[in-house]
C-alpha positions in Angstrom: -27.7 -4.5 2.4 -25.5 -1.5 1.5 -21.8 -2.2 0.9 -19.2 -0.9 3.4 -18.1 1.6 0.7 -21.6 3.0 0.4 -21.7 3.6 4.1 -18.3 5.4 3.8 -19.5 7.7 1.0 -22.7 8.5 3.0 -20.5 9.5 5.9 -18.5 11.8 3.7 -21.6 13.4 2.3 -23.0 13.9 5.7 -19.7 15.5 6.9 -19.7 17.8 3.9 -23.3 18.9 4.5 -22.5 19.7 8.1 -19.5 21.8 7.1 -21.5 23.4 4.3 -18.4 23.7 2.2 -17.9 21.6 -0.9 -16.3 22.1 -4.3 -17.0 25.5 -5.8 -17.9 26.9 -2.3 -14.3 26.5 -1.4 -13.3 28.5 -4.5 -10.7 25.9 -5.4 -9.6 25.4 -9.0 -9.4 21.7 -9.5 -6.5 20.4 -11.6 -4.7 17.1 -12.0 -2.4 18.3 -9.2 -5.1 19.2 -6.7 -4.7 16.8 -3.7 -7.7 14.7 -2.9 -6.8 14.6 0.8 -5.1 17.4 2.6 -4.0 18.5 6.1 -6.1 21.0 8.0 -3.8 23.6 6.4 -4.7 22.4 2.9 -1.3 20.9 2.3 -0.6 17.5 0.8 -0.8 14.9 3.5 2.1 12.5 4.1 1.4 8.8 3.3 2.5 7.9 6.9 0.1 10.4 8.4 -2.8 9.2 6.2 -2.0 5.6 7.2 -1.9 6.5 10.9 -5.2 8.5 10.6 -6.9 5.6 8.8 -5.8 3.0 11.4 -7.4 5.2 14.1 -10.5 6.3 12.3 -11.6 3.4 10.0 -13.9 2.0 12.6 -15.9 5.3 12.6 -16.7 4.6 9.0 -17.7 1.0 9.5 -14.6 -0.2 7.7 -12.7 -1.9 10.5 -11.5 -4.7 8.3 -10.3 -2.6 5.3 -6.8 -1.3 4.8 -6.1 1.6 2.5 -4.5 -0.8 0.1 -7.7 -2.9 0.0 -9.8 0.2 -0.6 -7.5 1.0 -3.6 -8.0 -2.5 -5.0 -11.8 -2.2 -4.4 -11.9 1.2 -6.1 -10.1 0.0 -9.2 -12.0 -3.2 -9.4 -15.3 -1.3 -9.3 -14.1 1.0 -12.0 -13.2 -2.0 -14.2 -16.6 -3.6 -13.5 -18.3 -0.4 -14.6 -16.4 -0.5 -17.9 -14.0 2.4 -17.3 -11.3 2.4 -19.9 -8.0 0.9 -18.6 -6.1 4.1 -19.6 -8.4 6.2 -17.4 -7.9 3.8 -14.5 -4.1 3.9 -15.0 -4.1 7.7 -14.7 -6.3 7.7 -11.7 -4.1 5.1 -10.0 -0.9 6.9 -11.0 0.6 3.9 -12.6 3.2 3.8 -15.4 1.2 1.5 -17.6 -2.4 0.3 -17.8 -1.1 -3.3 -17.8 0.0 -2.9 -14.2 -3.4 -1.5 -13.3 -5.3 -4.3 -15.0 -3.0 -7.2 -13.8 -2.4 -6.2 -10.2 -5.3 -4.1 -9.1 -8.4 -5.6 -10.7 -10.1 -8.9 -10.1 -12.5 -10.8 -12.2 -15.6 -11.6 -10.1 -17.6 -14.8 -10.4 -20.5 -12.9 -12.0 -18.3 -11.8 -14.8 -17.0 -15.3 -15.3 -20.6 -16.6 -15.5 -21.5 -14.0 -18.0 -18.5 -14.9 -20.2 -19.4 -18.6 -20.1 -23.1 -17.8 -20.9 -22.1 -15.6 -23.8 -20.1 -18.5 -25.4 -22.9 -21.0 -24.6 -25.4 -18.9 -26.6 -23.2 -19.3 -29.7 -23.9 -23.0 -29.8 
């Protein structure tokens, strides 16, 4: 069964294909300052506008139960599970320190705990 996030990314890909405009086709130079989400006029979107949009539209993406904050937690947790360096995660999250990112925004899942216990068990 695909995760809710997978369905979300499928919808984004479908939307991009329909529009026929992605990345280089827009002739945008990507920098660290390039907004990920913009208004229809390609301006930075206000956080309050994004929150309002999400509360109205999240059902269309099959993510009725997810807040933007929960998606942020999920994103950073998935990065940690994939072994992304904490410093990279810190920069992506826009945090002052990687300690904040690791302490507040990531969770150790049960599978990781089992793997750690199994690794120690193999020593004896």
